[in-house]
Kinemage of the C-alpha trace (Angstrom):
@kinemage 1
@onewidth
@group {chain A} dominant
@subgroup {mainchain}
@vectorlist {calphas} color= white
{ca met a 1} P 104.087 110.646 97.698
{ca val a 2} L 103.454 109.882 94.209
{ca arg a 3} L 103.774 106.476 92.370
{ca val a 4} L 102.827 105.795 88.620
{ca asp a 5} L 101.818 102.346 87.983
{ca arg a 6} L 102.405 101.572 84.180
{ca ser a 7} L 101.095 97.766 84.082
{ca gly a 8} L 97.965 98.508 82.122
{ca cys a 9} L 97.094 96.534 78.901
{ca asn a 10} L 93.999 97.818 77.814
{ca asp a 11} L 92.290 101.295 77.408
{ca leu a 12} L 90.401 100.952 80.691
{ca thr a 13} L 93.364 99.746 82.763
{ca arg a 14} L 95.769 102.044 81.015
{ca leu a 15} L 93.841 105.093 81.964
{ca ala a 16} L 93.911 104.036 85.392
{ca ser a 17} L 97.711 102.711 85.160
{ca val a 18} L 99.215 106.047 83.837
{ca ser a 19} L 97.239 107.994 86.535
{ca pro a 20} L 99.386 109.553 89.405
{ca thr a 21} L 98.004 107.963 93.079
{ca ile a 22} L 98.360 110.441 95.923
{ca ser a 23} L 97.599 110.378 99.426
{ca val a 24} L 95.010 112.564 101.018
{ca val a 25} L 97.922 114.581 102.640
{ca glu a 26} L 99.435 115.169 99.027
{ca ala a 27} L 96.030 116.011 97.645
{ca lys a 28} L 95.364 118.397 100.220
{ca ala a 29} L 98.700 119.993 99.885
{ca his a 30} L 98.942 120.519 96.416
{ca phe a 31} L 95.233 120.286 95.046
{ca ser a 32} L 95.436 123.062 92.383
{ca lys a 33} L 97.993 121.195 90.821
{ca trp a 34} L 96.100 118.200 90.592
{ca leu a 35} L 93.054 120.154 89.304
{ca arg a 36} L 95.402 121.348 86.636
{ca glu a 37} L 95.876 117.997 85.821
{ca ala a 38} L 92.523 116.974 85.521
{ca glu a 39} L 91.810 120.235 83.340
{ca arg a 40} L 94.441 118.728 80.979
{ca gly a 41} L 92.577 115.319 80.633
{ca gly a 42} L 94.230 113.471 83.040
{ca val a 43} L 93.282 111.549 86.071
{ca val a 44} L 94.381 111.469 89.894
{ca ile a 45} L 93.662 108.770 91.881
{ca ile a 46} L 93.528 109.611 95.785
{ca gln a 47} L 94.452 106.926 98.197
{ca arg a 48} L 93.823 106.972 102.125
{ca his a 49} L 95.823 104.013 104.049
{ca gly a 50} L 96.824 102.618 100.354
{ca lys a 51} L 93.413 102.123 99.155
{ca asp a 52} L 91.988 104.371 96.350
{ca val a 53} L 89.004 106.228 97.419
{ca ala a 54} L 88.391 109.116 95.090
{ca ala a 55} L 89.735 110.709 92.000
{ca val a 56} L 90.144 114.005 90.349
{ca val a 57} L 88.741 113.826 86.626
{ca pro a 58} L 87.832 116.040 83.807
{ca ala a 59} L 84.226 117.279 84.055
{ca ala a 60} L 83.522 115.353 80.761
{ca asp a 61} L 84.293 111.856 82.365
{ca val a 62} L 81.769 112.641 84.851
{ca asp a 63} L 78.851 112.428 82.180
{ca arg a 64} L 80.272 109.128 80.856
{ca leu a 65} L 80.263 107.553 84.418
{ca arg a 66} L 76.636 108.963 84.934
{ca arg a 67} L 75.490 107.140 81.800
{ca leu a 68} L 77.103 103.805 82.816
{ca arg a 69} L 75.919 103.780 85.943
{ca ala a 70} L 72.350 104.670 84.706
{ca ala a 71} L 72.347 101.818 82.105
{ca gly a 72} L 73.294 99.243 84.551
{ca pro a 73} L 74.670 95.768 83.583
{ca asp a 74} L 71.974 95.411 81.371
{ca gly a 75} L 71.602 98.642 79.590
{ca gly a 76} L 73.193 97.681 76.607
{ca leu a 77} L 75.627 99.411 73.941
{ca ala a 78} L 73.312 102.105 72.934
{ca arg a 79} L 72.549 103.232 76.518
{ca leu a 80} L 76.346 103.040 77.151
{ca ala a 81} L 77.693 105.194 74.320
{ca gly a 82} L 74.859 107.781 74.934
{ca gly a 83} L 72.966 106.441 71.870
{ca trp a 84} L 72.208 108.571 69.311
{ca arg a 85} L 68.676 110.347 68.029
{ca gly a 86} L 66.031 107.918 68.673
{ca ser a 87} L 68.242 105.221 70.225
{ca asp a 88} L 66.097 105.271 73.148
{ca ala a 89} L 63.205 103.635 71.006
{ca leu a 90} L 65.427 100.958 70.140
{ca ala a 91} L 67.001 100.403 73.358
{ca asn a 92} L 63.613 100.159 74.876
{ca glu a 93} L 62.232 97.613 72.371
{ca leu a 94} L 65.592 95.673 72.635
{ca ala a 95} L 65.186 95.504 76.812
{ca ser a 96} L 61.336 94.474 76.326
{ca leu a 97} L 62.420 91.512 74.330
{ca lys a 98} L 62.408 88.089 76.014
{ca arg a 99} L 66.139 86.523 76.529
{ca ser a 100} L 67.047 83.332 76.252
{ca arg a 101} L 68.681 81.515 79.324
{ca gln a 102} L 72.291 81.220 79.809
{ca arg a 103} L 73.746 78.236 78.528
{ca cys a 104} L 75.506 76.008 80.980
{ca gly a 105} L 79.438 75.906 81.175
{ca val a 106} L 79.462 78.674 78.784
{ca arg a 107} L 81.389 81.849 79.858
{ca leu a 108} L 82.814 84.917 77.960
{ca arg a 109} L 85.648 86.651 79.186
């Protein structure tokens, strides 16, 4: 069974929301079809027992995911974007600066 949810509102949710969601059985039965979808730039979410467990994505997206994971939550924008020539030096300098403590009662969403 293929389900397409179109309720996304920003780029990240939009990417996930317009992606076909398929079962493991469907993925095994028609893998070449879903591989072609990824080659065209699409993302296919694979579920087991109704829970997202994997995705078939374009190879270029894997590099972006690796950079996000390597940057971690404190990596900064330069690391997330992949930076530019010499940006590692700036990112390292910024990382070495002492951060001020978080203000009480202020939460950014």
